[in-house]
N, CA, C and O atoms as a Maestro MAE file, in Angstrom:
{
 s_m_m2io_version
 :::
 2.0.0
}

f_m_ct {
 s_m_title
 :::
 protein
 m_atom[232] {
  # First column is atom index #
  i_m_mmod_type
  r_m_x_coord
  r_m_y_coord
  r_m_z_coord
  i_m_residue_number
  s_m_chain_name
  s_m_pdb_residue_name
  s_m_pdb_atom_name
  i_m_atomic_number
  :::
  1 25 66.125 49.273 85.739 1 A "MET " " N  " 7
  2 3 65.282 48.393 85.758 1 A "MET " " CA " 6
  3 2 63.644 48.396 85.017 1 A "MET " " C  " 6
  4 15 63.147 49.357 84.429 1 A "MET " " O  " 8
  5 25 63.091 47.234 85.206 2 A "THR " " N  " 7
  6 3 61.837 46.731 83.757 2 A "THR " " CA " 6
  7 2 61.427 47.702 84.533 2 A "THR " " C  " 6
  8 15 62.000 48.182 85.510 2 A "THR " " O  " 8
  9 25 60.212 48.034 83.974 3 A "LYS " " N  " 7
  10 3 58.728 47.922 84.015 3 A "LYS " " CA " 6
  11 2 58.057 46.714 84.724 3 A "LYS " " C  " 6
  12 15 57.391 46.792 85.757 3 A "LYS " " O  " 8
  13 25 58.381 45.364 83.882 4 A "SER " " N  " 7
  14 3 57.691 44.206 84.753 4 A "SER " " CA " 6
  15 2 58.869 44.281 86.371 4 A "SER " " C  " 6
  16 15 58.064 44.236 87.301 4 A "SER " " O  " 8
  17 25 59.636 44.327 86.693 5 A "GLN " " N  " 7
  18 3 60.274 44.396 87.926 5 A "GLN " " CA " 6
  19 2 60.140 45.642 88.843 5 A "GLN " " C  " 6
  20 15 60.503 45.643 90.019 5 A "GLN " " O  " 8
  21 25 59.581 46.717 88.195 6 A "ALA " " N  " 7
  22 3 58.855 47.237 89.206 6 A "ALA " " CA " 6
  23 2 57.179 47.217 89.658 6 A "ALA " " C  " 6
  24 15 56.626 47.468 90.729 6 A "ALA " " O  " 8
  25 25 56.604 46.756 88.189 7 A "ILE " " N  " 7
  26 3 55.683 46.065 88.775 7 A "ILE " " CA " 6
  27 2 54.872 45.305 90.189 7 A "ILE " " C  " 6
  28 15 53.986 45.580 90.999 7 A "ILE " " O  " 8
  29 25 56.131 43.820 89.762 8 A "GLN " " N  " 7
  30 3 55.639 42.981 90.770 8 A "GLN " " CA " 6
  31 2 57.041 42.703 91.339 8 A "GLN " " C  " 6
  32 15 57.673 41.651 91.439 8 A "GLN " " O  " 8
  33 25 57.456 44.509 91.827 9 A "HIS " " N  " 7
  34 3 57.991 43.843 92.981 9 A "HIS " " CA " 6
  35 2 56.692 45.070 94.070 9 A "HIS " " C  " 6
  36 15 56.610 45.248 95.286 9 A "HIS " " O  " 8
  37 25 56.063 45.537 93.148 10 A "PHE " " N  " 7
  38 3 55.414 46.414 94.062 10 A "PHE " " CA " 6
  39 2 53.487 45.522 93.779 10 A "PHE " " C  " 6
  40 15 52.386 45.901 94.178 10 A "PHE " " O  " 8
  41 25 53.849 44.425 93.035 11 A "GLY " " N  " 7
  42 3 52.550 44.255 93.413 11 A "GLY " " CA " 6
  43 2 51.319 44.202 92.778 11 A "GLY " " C  " 6
  44 15 50.393 43.410 92.952 11 A "GLY " " O  " 8
  45 25 51.403 44.974 92.157 12 A "SER " " N  " 7
  46 3 50.498 45.978 90.839 12 A "SER " " CA " 6
  47 2 50.492 47.322 90.676 12 A "SER " " C  " 6
  48 15 50.772 48.079 91.606 12 A "SER " " O  " 8
  49 25 50.117 47.808 89.275 13 A "ILE " " N  " 7
  50 3 50.109 48.898 88.852 13 A "ILE " " CA " 6
  51 2 49.933 50.388 89.724 13 A "ILE " " C  " 6
  52 15 50.640 51.340 90.054 13 A "ILE " " O  " 8
  53 25 48.381 49.889 89.878 14 A "SER " " N  " 7
  54 3 47.691 50.924 91.099 14 A "SER " " CA " 6
  55 2 49.239 50.520 93.041 14 A "SER " " C  " 6
  56 15 49.384 51.617 93.581 14 A "SER " " O  " 8
  57 25 49.685 49.932 93.452 15 A "ALA " " N  " 7
  58 3 50.523 50.109 94.348 15 A "ALA " " CA " 6
  59 2 51.470 50.746 94.058 15 A "ALA " " C  " 6
  60 15 52.105 51.415 94.873 15 A "ALA " " O  " 8
  61 25 51.787 50.633 92.597 16 A "LEU " " N  " 7
  62 3 53.530 50.543 92.474 16 A "LEU " " CA " 6
  63 2 53.671 53.024 92.168 16 A "LEU " " C  " 6
  64 15 54.328 53.919 92.700 16 A "LEU " " O  " 8
  65 25 52.661 52.954 91.108 17 A "ALA " " N  " 7
  66 3 51.820 54.214 90.696 17 A "ALA " " CA " 6
  67 2 51.728 55.073 92.259 17 A "ALA " " C  " 6
  68 15 52.028 56.242 92.504 17 A "ALA " " O  " 8
  69 25 51.311 54.230 92.978 18 A "LYS " " N  " 7
  70 3 51.059 54.719 94.681 18 A "LYS " " CA " 6
  71 2 52.245 55.023 95.130 18 A "LYS " " C  " 6
  72 15 52.267 56.165 95.588 18 A "LYS " " O  " 8
  73 25 53.747 54.187 95.216 19 A "ALA " " N  " 7
  74 3 54.775 54.211 96.025 19 A "ALA " " CA " 6
  75 2 55.636 55.360 94.844 19 A "ALA " " C  " 6
  76 15 56.830 55.605 95.016 19 A "ALA " " O  " 8
  77 25 55.084 55.798 94.023 20 A "VAL " " N  " 7
  78 3 56.207 57.081 93.483 20 A "VAL " " CA " 6
  79 2 54.972 57.996 93.007 20 A "VAL " " C  " 6
  80 15 55.650 58.947 92.618 20 A "VAL " " O  " 8
  81 25 53.819 58.339 92.792 21 A "GLY " " N  " 7
  82 3 52.894 59.884 93.357 21 A "GLY " " CA " 6
  83 2 52.426 59.589 92.188 21 A "GLY " " C  " 6
  84 15 51.319 59.700 92.715 21 A "GLY " " O  " 8
  85 25 52.130 59.261 90.871 22 A "VAL " " N  " 7
  86 3 51.232 59.307 90.177 22 A "VAL " " CA " 6
  87 2 50.541 57.691 89.948 22 A "VAL " " C  " 6
  88 15 50.659 56.620 90.543 22 A "VAL " " O  " 8
  89 25 49.554 58.305 88.419 23 A "THR " " N  " 7
  90 3 47.812 58.192 88.362 23 A "THR " " CA " 6
  91 2 48.124 55.670 87.549 23 A "THR " " C  " 6
  92 15 48.696 54.674 87.109 23 A "THR " " O  " 8
  93 25 47.374 56.243 87.913 24 A "TYR " " N  " 7
  94 3 47.345 54.727 87.435 24 A "TYR " " CA " 6
  95 2 47.768 54.455 86.191 24 A "TYR " " C  " 6
  96 15 48.787 53.766 86.240 24 A "TYR " " O  " 8
  97 25 47.400 54.715 85.023 25 A "GLU " " N  " 7
  98 3 47.730 55.796 83.905 25 A "GLU " " CA " 6
  99 2 48.416 55.991 84.020 25 A "GLU " " C  " 6
  100 15 48.132 55.371 85.045 25 A "GLU " " O  " 8
  101 25 49.799 56.444 84.132 26 A "ALA " " N  " 7
  102 3 51.085 57.558 83.706 26 A "ALA " " CA " 6
  103 2 51.168 56.071 84.528 26 A "ALA " " C  " 6
  104 15 50.032 55.834 84.937 26 A "ALA " " O  " 8
  105 25 51.978 55.134 84.862 27 A "VAL " " N  " 7
  106 3 52.777 54.040 84.160 27 A "VAL " " CA " 6
  107 2 52.140 53.242 83.186 27 A "VAL " " C  " 6
  108 15 52.701 52.491 82.389 27 A "VAL " " O  " 8
  109 25 50.939 53.452 83.303 28 A "ARG " " N  " 7
  110 3 50.645 51.758 81.786 28 A "ARG " " CA " 6
  111 2 50.964 52.967 80.610 28 A "ARG " " C  " 6
  112 15 50.641 52.691 79.455 28 A "ARG " " O  " 8
  113 25 51.595 54.311 80.882 29 A "GLN " " N  " 7
  114 3 52.026 54.240 79.632 29 A "GLN " " CA " 6
  115 2 53.215 54.329 79.243 29 A "GLN " " C  " 6
  116 15 53.765 54.251 78.145 29 A "GLN " " O  " 8
  117 25 53.485 54.470 80.086 30 A "TRP " " N  " 7
  118 3 55.096 53.853 80.191 30 A "TRP " " CA " 6
  119 2 56.012 52.897 79.540 30 A "TRP " " C  " 6
  120 15 55.988 51.741 79.962 30 A "TRP " " O  " 8
  121 25 56.935 53.243 78.438 31 A "ALA " " N  " 7
  122 3 57.641 52.002 77.919 31 A "ALA " " CA " 6
  123 2 58.409 51.873 78.583 31 A "ALA " " C  " 6
  124 15 58.324 50.718 78.999 31 A "ALA " " O  " 8
  125 25 59.589 52.593 79.217 32 A "GLU " " N  " 7
  126 3 59.885 52.035 80.176 32 A "GLU " " CA " 6
  127 2 59.729 52.843 81.487 32 A "GLU " " C  " 6
  128 15 58.709 53.533 81.494 32 A "GLU " " O  " 8
  129 25 60.359 52.909 82.398 33 A "VAL " " N  " 7
  130 3 60.360 53.445 83.643 33 A "VAL " " CA " 6
  131 2 61.555 54.977 83.290 33 A "VAL " " C  " 6
  132 15 62.569 54.915 82.595 33 A "VAL " " O  " 8
  133 25 61.086 56.075 83.919 34 A "PRO " " N  " 7
  134 3 61.711 56.701 83.456 34 A "PRO " " CA " 6
  135 2 63.384 57.101 84.537 34 A "PRO " " C  " 6
  136 15 63.624 57.243 85.736 34 A "PRO " " O  " 8
  137 25 63.935 57.134 83.655 35 A "GLU " " N  " 7
  138 3 65.393 57.163 84.262 35 A "GLU " " CA " 6
  139 2 64.718 58.216 85.940 35 A "GLU " " C  " 6
  140 15 64.213 57.416 86.727 35 A "GLU " " O  " 8
  141 25 64.679 59.411 86.372 36 A "LEU " " N  " 7
  142 3 64.539 59.995 87.569 36 A "LEU " " CA " 6
  143 2 63.587 58.941 88.374 36 A "LEU " " C  " 6
  144 15 63.981 58.533 89.466 36 A "LEU " " O  " 8
  145 25 61.860 58.328 87.645 37 A "ARG " " N  " 7
  146 3 61.713 57.340 87.945 37 A "ARG " " CA " 6
  147 2 62.636 56.775 88.650 37 A "ARG " " C  " 6
  148 15 62.856 57.109 89.814 37 A "ARG " " O  " 8
  149 25 63.294 55.843 88.025 38 A "GLN " " N  " 7
  150 3 63.956 55.060 88.581 38 A "GLN " " CA " 6
  151 2 65.090 54.883 89.803 38 A "GLN " " C  " 6
  152 15 65.596 53.920 90.379 38 A "GLN " " O  " 8
  153 25 65.250 56.804 89.906 39 A "TYR " " N  " 7
  154 3 65.875 56.470 90.599 39 A "TYR " " CA " 6
  155 2 64.999 56.639 92.470 39 A "TYR " " C  " 6
  156 15 65.518 56.572 93.584 39 A "TYR " " O  " 8
  157 25 63.750 56.833 92.110 40 A "GLN " " N  " 7
  158 3 63.032 56.993 93.071 40 A "GLN " " CA " 6
  159 2 62.779 56.286 93.973 40 A "GLN " " C  " 6
  160 15 62.858 56.161 95.195 40 A "GLN " " O  " 8
  161 25 62.067 55.323 92.046 41 A "ILE " " N  " 7
  162 3 61.382 53.937 93.098 41 A "ILE " " CA " 6
  163 2 63.247 52.984 94.296 41 A "ILE " " C  " 6
  164 15 63.177 52.523 95.435 41 A "ILE " " O  " 8
  165 25 64.773 53.062 93.230 42 A "GLU " " N  " 7
  166 3 65.433 52.503 93.986 42 A "GLU " " CA " 6
  167 2 65.495 52.983 95.065 42 A "GLU " " C  " 6
  168 15 65.419 51.944 95.721 42 A "GLU " " O  " 8
  169 25 65.624 54.228 96.221 43 A "ARG " " N  " 7
  170 3 65.399 55.177 96.776 43 A "ARG " " CA " 6
  171 2 64.132 54.357 97.968 43 A "ARG " " C  " 6
  172 15 64.296 54.458 99.184 43 A "ARG " " O  " 8
  173 25 63.413 53.895 97.610 44 A "ILE " " N  " 7
  174 3 62.286 53.447 98.184 44 A "ILE " " CA " 6
  175 2 62.303 52.446 98.535 44 A "ILE " " C  " 6
  176 15 61.537 52.054 99.415 44 A "ILE " " O  " 8
  177 25 63.342 51.569 97.860 45 A "THR " " N  " 7
  178 3 63.150 49.676 97.873 45 A "THR " " CA " 6
  179 2 64.251 49.779 98.400 45 A "THR " " C  " 6
  180 15 64.931 48.754 98.338 45 A "THR " " O  " 8
  181 25 64.980 51.188 99.225 46 A "ALA " " N  " 7
  182 3 66.684 51.179 99.026 46 A "ALA " " CA " 6
  183 2 67.067 49.272 98.659 46 A "ALA " " C  " 6
  184 15 67.285 48.111 99.005 46 A "ALA " " O  " 8
  185 25 66.879 50.377 97.629 47 A "GLY " " N  " 7
  186 3 68.332 49.687 96.515 47 A "GLY " " CA " 6
  187 2 68.121 47.539 95.913 47 A "GLY " " C  " 6
  188 15 68.868 46.668 95.468 47 A "GLY " " O  " 8
  189 25 66.551 47.670 96.332 48 A "ALA " " N  " 7
  190 3 66.386 46.330 95.571 48 A "ALA " " CA " 6
  191 2 65.332 46.553 93.984 48 A "ALA " " C  " 6
  192 15 64.879 45.712 93.208 48 A "ALA " " O  " 8
  193 25 65.269 47.598 93.993 49 A "LEU " " N  " 7
  194 3 65.615 48.118 92.163 49 A "LEU " " CA " 6
  195 2 65.996 48.595 92.173 49 A "LEU " " C  " 6
  196 15 65.608 49.649 92.676 49 A "LEU " " O  " 8
  197 25 67.151 48.491 91.688 50 A "LYS " " N  " 7
  198 3 68.272 49.410 91.106 50 A "LYS " " CA " 6
  199 2 68.325 50.199 89.509 50 A "LYS " " C  " 6
  200 15 68.743 49.451 88.625 50 A "LYS " " O  " 8
  201 25 68.002 51.413 89.124 51 A "ALA " " N  " 7
  202 3 68.438 52.225 87.964 51 A "ALA " " CA " 6
  203 2 69.807 52.090 87.142 51 A "ALA " " C  " 6
  204 15 71.029 52.126 87.290 51 A "ALA " " O  " 8
  205 25 68.970 51.941 86.339 52 A "ASP " " N  " 7
  206 3 69.844 51.664 84.974 52 A "ASP " " CA " 6
  207 2 70.703 53.080 84.828 52 A "ASP " " C  " 6
  208 15 70.103 54.087 85.202 52 A "ASP " " O  " 8
  209 25 72.074 53.252 84.310 53 A "GLN " " N  " 7
  210 3 73.864 53.749 84.670 53 A "GLN " " CA " 6
  211 2 73.531 53.643 83.179 53 A "GLN " " C  " 6
  212 15 73.907 52.843 82.323 53 A "GLN " " O  " 8
  213 25 72.635 54.793 83.130 54 A "LYS " " N  " 7
  214 3 73.059 54.738 81.360 54 A "LYS " " CA " 6
  215 2 73.945 55.406 80.254 54 A "LYS " " C  " 6
  216 15 73.959 55.498 79.027 54 A "LYS " " O  " 8
  217 25 74.935 55.973 81.715 55 A "GLY " " N  " 7
  218 3 76.662 55.804 81.283 55 A "GLY " " CA " 6
  219 2 77.297 55.778 81.293 55 A "GLY " " C  " 6
  220 15 78.132 56.561 80.839 55 A "GLY " " O  " 8
  221 25 77.466 54.210 82.189 56 A "ALA " " N  " 7
  222 3 77.939 53.371 82.430 56 A "ALA " " CA " 6
  223 2 78.455 52.499 81.391 56 A "ALA " " C  " 6
  224 15 77.493 51.912 80.894 56 A "ALA " " O  " 8
  225 25 79.126 52.285 81.052 57 A "ALA " " N  " 7
  226 3 80.202 51.405 79.723 57 A "ALA " " CA " 6
  227 2 79.551 49.755 80.110 57 A "ALA " " C  " 6
  228 15 79.146 49.370 81.207 57 A "ALA " " O  " 8
  229 25 79.608 49.091 79.000 58 A "ALA " " N  " 7
  230 3 78.160 48.316 78.958 58 A "ALA " " CA " 6
  231 2 79.529 46.769 79.186 58 A "ALA " " C  " 6
  232 15 79.139 45.604 79.254 58 A "ALA " " O  " 8
  :::
 }
 m_bond[231] {
  # First column is bond index #
  i_m_from
  i_m_to
  i_m_order
  :::
  1 1 2 1
  2 2 3 1
  3 3 4 2
  4 3 5 1
  5 5 6 1
  6 6 7 1
  7 7 8 2
  8 7 9 1
  9 9 10 1
  10 10 11 1
  11 11 12 2
  12 11 13 1
  13 13 14 1
  14 14 15 1
  15 15 16 2
  16 15 17 1
  17 17 18 1
  18 18 19 1
  19 19 20 2
  20 19 21 1
  21 21 22 1
  22 22 23 1
  23 23 24 2
  24 23 25 1
  25 25 26 1
  26 26 27 1
  27 27 28 2
  28 27 29 1
  29 29 30 1
  30 30 31 1
  31 31 32 2
  32 31 33 1
  33 33 34 1
  34 34 35 1
  35 35 36 2
  36 35 37 1
  37 37 38 1
  38 38 39 1
  39 39 40 2
  40 39 41 1
  41 41 42 1
  42 42 43 1
  43 43 44 2
  44 43 45 1
  45 45 46 1
  46 46 47 1
  47 47 48 2
  48 47 49 1
  49 49 50 1
  50 50 51 1
  51 51 52 2
  52 51 53 1
  53 53 54 1
  54 54 55 1
  55 55 56 2
  56 55 57 1
  57 57 58 1
  58 58 59 1
  59 59 60 2
  60 59 61 1
  61 61 62 1
  62 62 63 1
  63 63 64 2
  64 63 65 1
  65 65 66 1
  66 66 67 1
  67 67 68 2
  68 67 69 1
  69 69 70 1
  70 70 71 1
  71 71 72 2
  72 71 73 1
  73 73 74 1
  74 74 75 1
  75 75 76 2
  76 75 77 1
  77 77 78 1
  78 78 79 1
  79 79 80 2
  80 79 81 1
  81 81 82 1
  82 82 83 1
  83 83 84 2
  84 83 85 1
  85 85 86 1
  86 86 87 1
  87 87 88 2
  88 87 89 1
  89 89 90 1
  90 90 91 1
  91 91 92 2
  92 91 93 1
  93 93 94 1
  94 94 95 1
  95 95 96 2
  96 95 97 1
  97 97 98 1
  98 98 99 1
  99 99 100 2
  100 99 101 1
  101 101 102 1
  102 102 103 1
  103 103 104 2
  104 103 105 1
  105 105 106 1
  106 106 107 1
  107 107 108 2
  108 107 109 1
  109 109 110 1
  110 110 111 1
  111 111 112 2
  112 111 113 1
  113 113 114 1
  114 114 115 1
  115 115 116 2
  116 115 117 1
  117 117 118 1
  118 118 119 1
  119 119 120 2
  120 119 121 1
  121 121 122 1
  122 122 123 1
  123 123 124 2
  124 123 125 1
  125 125 126 1
  126 126 127 1
  127 127 128 2
  128 127 129 1
  129 129 130 1
  130 130 131 1
  131 131 132 2
  132 131 133 1
  133 133 134 1
  134 134 135 1
  135 135 136 2
  136 135 137 1
  137 137 138 1
  138 138 139 1
  139 139 140 2
  140 139 141 1
  141 141 142 1
  142 142 143 1
  143 143 144 2
  144 143 145 1
  145 145 146 1
  146 146 147 1
  147 147 148 2
  148 147 149 1
  149 149 150 1
  150 150 151 1
  151 151 152 2
  152 151 153 1
  153 153 154 1
  154 154 155 1
  155 155 156 2
  156 155 157 1
  157 157 158 1
  158 158 159 1
  159 159 160 2
  160 159 161 1
  161 161 162 1
  162 162 163 1
  163 163 164 2
  164 163 165 1
  165 165 166 1
  166 166 167 1
  167 167 168 2
  168 167 169 1
  169 169 170 1
  170 170 171 1
  171 171 172 2
  172 171 173 1
  173 173 174 1
  174 174 175 1
  175 175 176 2
  176 175 177 1
  177 177 178 1
  178 178 179 1
  179 179 180 2
  180 179 181 1
  181 181 182 1
  182 182 183 1
  183 183 184 2
  184 183 185 1
  185 185 186 1
  186 186 187 1
  187 187 188 2
  188 187 189 1
  189 189 190 1
  190 190 191 1
  191 191 192 2
  192 191 193 1
  193 193 194 1
  194 194 195 1
  195 195 196 2
  196 195 197 1
  197 197 198 1
  198 198 199 1
  199 199 200 2
  200 199 201 1
  201 201 202 1
  202 202 203 1
  203 203 204 2
  204 203 205 1
  205 205 206 1
  206 206 207 1
  207 207 208 2
  208 207 209 1
  209 209 210 1
  210 210 211 1
  211 211 212 2
  212 211 213 1
  213 213 214 1
  214 214 215 1
  215 215 216 2
  216 215 217 1
  217 217 218 1
  218 218 219 1
  219 219 220 2
  220 219 221 1
  221 221 222 1
  222 222 223 1
  223 223 224 2
  224 223 225 1
  225 225 226 1
  226 226 227 1
  227 227 228 2
  228 227 229 1
  229 229 230 1
  230 230 231 1
  231 231 232 2
  :::
 }
}
C-alpha cells in the first residue's frame, strides 16, 4: 500500500496516525508506509488495504 492510499482510507494523516498509535509527525516523515505498519493497517482495515509482499515474485 502507498502512504497516500492509507491516508485516503482513513481520511486524514491525523486519523491514520491515531489508528496506528503514532504521532502526526511520524506519519508525515514516512517516505513509504513501514512494512510492519502495513501489516497493522491491513489488520485494522480487515484487509481493505493490503500490505506489500516484499518477497513475492513480480
